[in-house]
N, C-alpha and C positions, 0 to 999 in steps of 0.2 A: 462392416468396415475392415479393410484389409490390414492397415497399419495400426499397431497398438502404441499408445504413448508410453514413454519410459518414466513411470512414476518414481522409481528410485533416483533417476537423474534429477527430476524436479525437486525431490526432497533434499538431495545433495546441494543443488544450486540454492534452494531456499535457506538451508542452514548457513551457507557461506554469506549470502547477502543480508540475512536477518541479523547477523552478528557484526555488521558494519553500521555504526551509528549514522543515521541520516534524517534527523528532524528537518522539516521544511525550512529551507534557507541555508542548509549545510549538507548538501548532498553530493559534493564533488567526489568524495572517496568511493561512494557506492556506484556512481555512474562510471568511474574509472574501472571498478571491478567488473561491471557489466561489459564494458568495452573489451577488457582483457579476456573475458569468457568467450566473446564473439570473434575476437581477432583471428583465431585459426580458421574460421569458416569463410573468410574473405567477403563478408557482406559489406554493402555500402552503408556507411553510417556517418552521421555528423552531429555535433552538439549545437543546439540553438543558443541564443544569447541568454536565455533564462537558465541554461544548464541542463536541460533535458536532452535525451538522446533519440535521434530519429534513424531507424534502420529501414532499408528498402530492399525488396526482392522483386525483380522485374518479372512480369507475367506476359502471357500471350497477347493480351489486349492492353494497350497503353493509353487509349483515349479516355477510359474510365478506370478509376482506382478505388481501392477500399483501404481503410485504415483501422488498426486495432491499437488500443492503448491500455497500459497499466501503470500505476504510479509507484515510485520507489521511495518517495518521501514519507515520513512517519510523524506521529505525534511526538512532542518533546516540550522543551521549555527554554527560557532564557533567564539569566540572572537579572532580577528586577531591582534588588537592593542588597547591599552587604550590611548586615545588622551589627550593632555595636559589640555583640558577644561573639562575632565571627560566623554566625549562621547566615544562610542565604535565603532571601525571599525570591519567589519565582513568578514569571509571567508565562502563561500557557502559549504553546504553539499547537494549534488545532483544537478540536472540540472534544474534551474529555471531562471527567469529574475528578476533583482532587482525591476523593476516597479511593479511586481506581489506582492511584500511584503511591498511596501511603504505605510506607514500609519497603518501597522498592529501592534497590541499589541504582546508582546513577553515575554518570561521568560528566565532569565539567571540562570543556575544551576552551583553553585560553586563546587569545588572539594570536599568540605565537605558536600555537599547536600543542602546547603542553597539556597533558591529561591529568586531572585530579579526580579521585573517586569520592563518593559520598553516599549518604542514605537520605531518602526523602521521608520526613517524619512530621507529625503534628507537634507543635511546640509543647503541648501538654501531654507528652507521651507517658511519663512515669506515673503509674497508678499509685505509687507510694508517696507521691508528692502532690499530684493534682487530683482533687476530688472530681473534677469535670473531665477527666481523661476520656471517658466514653461519650460524653454529651457535647464536648467542645465542637464548634462548627468547623468542618473541613473546608477551608477557604484560603484565599491568597494571603490572608493575614496570619493564619495559624500554621499553615503548611510551610515547612522550611527544609533546607538541606543542611545536614550535619557533615561537614567536610572532614575527610580522613587525613587531617594534618594537625599538628599542634598549634592551633590558632585560638586565641582568646579575645581578639579584638578585630575591628574593621581594618586596622592597619596591618595586622598579621596576614589577613586574607589578601589584601592588596599586594603585599610583598611576595605572595605566591604568583602574582600575575593575573589573578582573577579580578574581573571587573564587570560592571553592568553591561549587559548585552552579550555576554559569553553564552554559548549554547550548552544546554544540558540535555543529555540523552538517557533513556531508561533502559536498564538491563533487560534483554529479551527473554533470557532463560529458556532457550530452545530445547525441546525434548520430544522424542518420539517414543511411542509405547508399543508393546508387543501386539496390542489389539488394533494397531493401525492409526491411532490418533497422533496428531501433531499439535503440541502445546507451545505457545510462544507469544510474546508481544509482537506487534507489527506484522502479523499475518495479513492484515489490511495495510498495504496491498501487495506485500512482497510474495505472498503465495501466488498471486496472479502474474507477477513479473516472472517468477520461476516457470510457470506454465507457458508463458509466451516465449521465453528463451529456449525451453525444450522444443517447442514447435519450430522455431527458427532453425535450431541446430538439426533437427530431424529433416526438415525441408531441404536443407543444403546437403546433408549426408545422403539422403535417399534420392536426391536430384528430382524433387517434385517439379512438375510443370504447373504453375499456378495460372488460372484462367485470366487473372487481372493483376497488374502491378499492385503490390500490397506493401503498405507502410506500417511499421510498428513504432509507436511513440512510447518511450519509457519516460513518463512525465515526472516532474519533481516538485510540483507546487499544488498538488490536488487537495491536500489537507487544509490549505488556506484558500482554495476556491478557484484557482486559475491555471491549473497545471496543463490542461490539454486544449487550450483555446487558441493556440497559434501554430504556425508551421504546418498547416493543413493544406496540401497541394490543391490547386483549383480543380484538378481532375477527380478528386475524391467525392464519391456520391454516397457511400455507406461508411459510417463511423461507429465502431463497436468498442465501447469501454468494457474492460474486463476488471471487475472490482468485486469486493466481497459481498455475499448475500447475507442480509441481516436476519438474525434469529431471535425470537422472543414470543411473548403472548400475542396471539392473533396472526402470527406469521405462518406461512406454509413451508418456508425454507428449513432444511435440516443440514446437519454436518456431513451428509452422505450424498447430497444431490448437487446438480448444477442449478443455480437459481437464475431465473429469467425475469427481469424486472419489467413490470407493466407501467409503473408510475413511482416517482419519488417526490420529494418536496418541490422539485422544479416543475412537476407536471407529468403528463403521460409521455411515454416514449413512442416512437413511430409505430403505428398500429401494424402495418404490413411487415415491417422489419421484425418486430416482436413475434408475429405469427410465423414468419419464415423460420426463426430459431426454434420455435415450438415444433414446427413440422419436421425439422431436421432431427430434433431430439426424439420425436416419435419414430421417425424412419429408422433411426439407429438404436432403438430400444434403450435409451438412456434414462437414468433416474434423474428427473428434473421436476422443478416446481415453478409455478408462476407466482410472483409475489409483488407486493407494494411495500416500499420502504418509507415510512412517514417522515423521518428526520434525516435526510440523506440527499446528497448531490454528487455528481460524478464528473469526470473529464468530458463525457459526452454532453451533459447538460451545460457545462461551462462553454463548450464549443458552440452550442446552439445560442446561448445568451450573447456570445460575442459576434453573432451575425452570420455564421457560416451556413450556407445553403446545402445541408446534408440530411440524410436519413440517419437517425441516431438510435442506438440500442445499448442495453446494459445487461451483462451476465456475469456470473462469478461463482466461486466455490462458497458453500455455506460456512460462515464463521460465527461460532458462538461467543457471546460476551464481547462484542465488538467495542473497540476503544478501551478495553480493560484487559483481563487475563484471557486472551483469545485461544480458541481451539478449533480444529477442524479434523476431518478424517481423510485418509489418502484416497478413499473412494470418491470424495467430493472433487479432489484434484483431477482424478481420472475422468469423471463424467464431464467436468468442465473442459478438459483437454480434448476429449473425443468430440464434443460439440464444436470446438474451434477447428479441429482437423476437418470436420465435415464442412464447416462454414467457408473456410478459405478455398475450398475446392468447388464451391457451389456457384451458380449463376447469380448475378446481381438481380435485384428486383427491377421490374419494368418501370 
């Protein structure tokens, strides 16, 4: 492969967008940031009514198109209840476990845009007071937000402008290591967004001639199940979701490879499309693994469920501890990007 992805640029983009809070339902600021990053490149882009961003690059053949997507929305929460003592109860946005956010710093965004900080804690936090501090159930009843303001009552909190339905975002704590690891919340799926943005920028800078008109959807509702199921042009025949590869017991995916998904909870992905991606990975000597994600759905599976007549596939960088304290390695970003470079220049399946 002649052109090498710029991994440093990906990481730079990733750090910028991961530090912009964007739980599903509250993604306007991060979509604006993506638009700003792409503005100098003169690409065609527009927002759909759901708030996602569609970017298009014209190719040599316009009768058949391909589409790639990654999602910029993340896990988060909403204020469910203001307690009498001034603490906040939460309602989840997306699928995670309460123990994964216990002890995390957070931000509460009021309806007028004011930001208040806080910490997510179990009510029975103090081991000096609560005998059950270790055994108390981590659930929506016991997990609460301690607001960083002098509040002692429900009324005090309301006077800050905080109310039920306000968005709560989790601090990402982005960090890179000398050994090449990237540690942060929300690598799912902002790592893939950074990969796609670097690809778009390189394609414009290097004046790539793509064989087919190619669309890139930065979706914003994937974590709640319907991010990439609309605004798919009728000419699209191949739809590739770029999302995280899940790591754990029984999985083949690692933090160093590009993961190619054969099946997730929605069912098998398109057999020939999956094999095409495997063949490209082999051809370019990439570190890849084929995997099955048992509790997972993607923008591509959402598109299939909504009735689109497309060939769908799913790849992505391997992410450890998904929906918790996530980590990947820059080599995983590189292998995923190289496969995408090869894919967008390849022929469509017959």
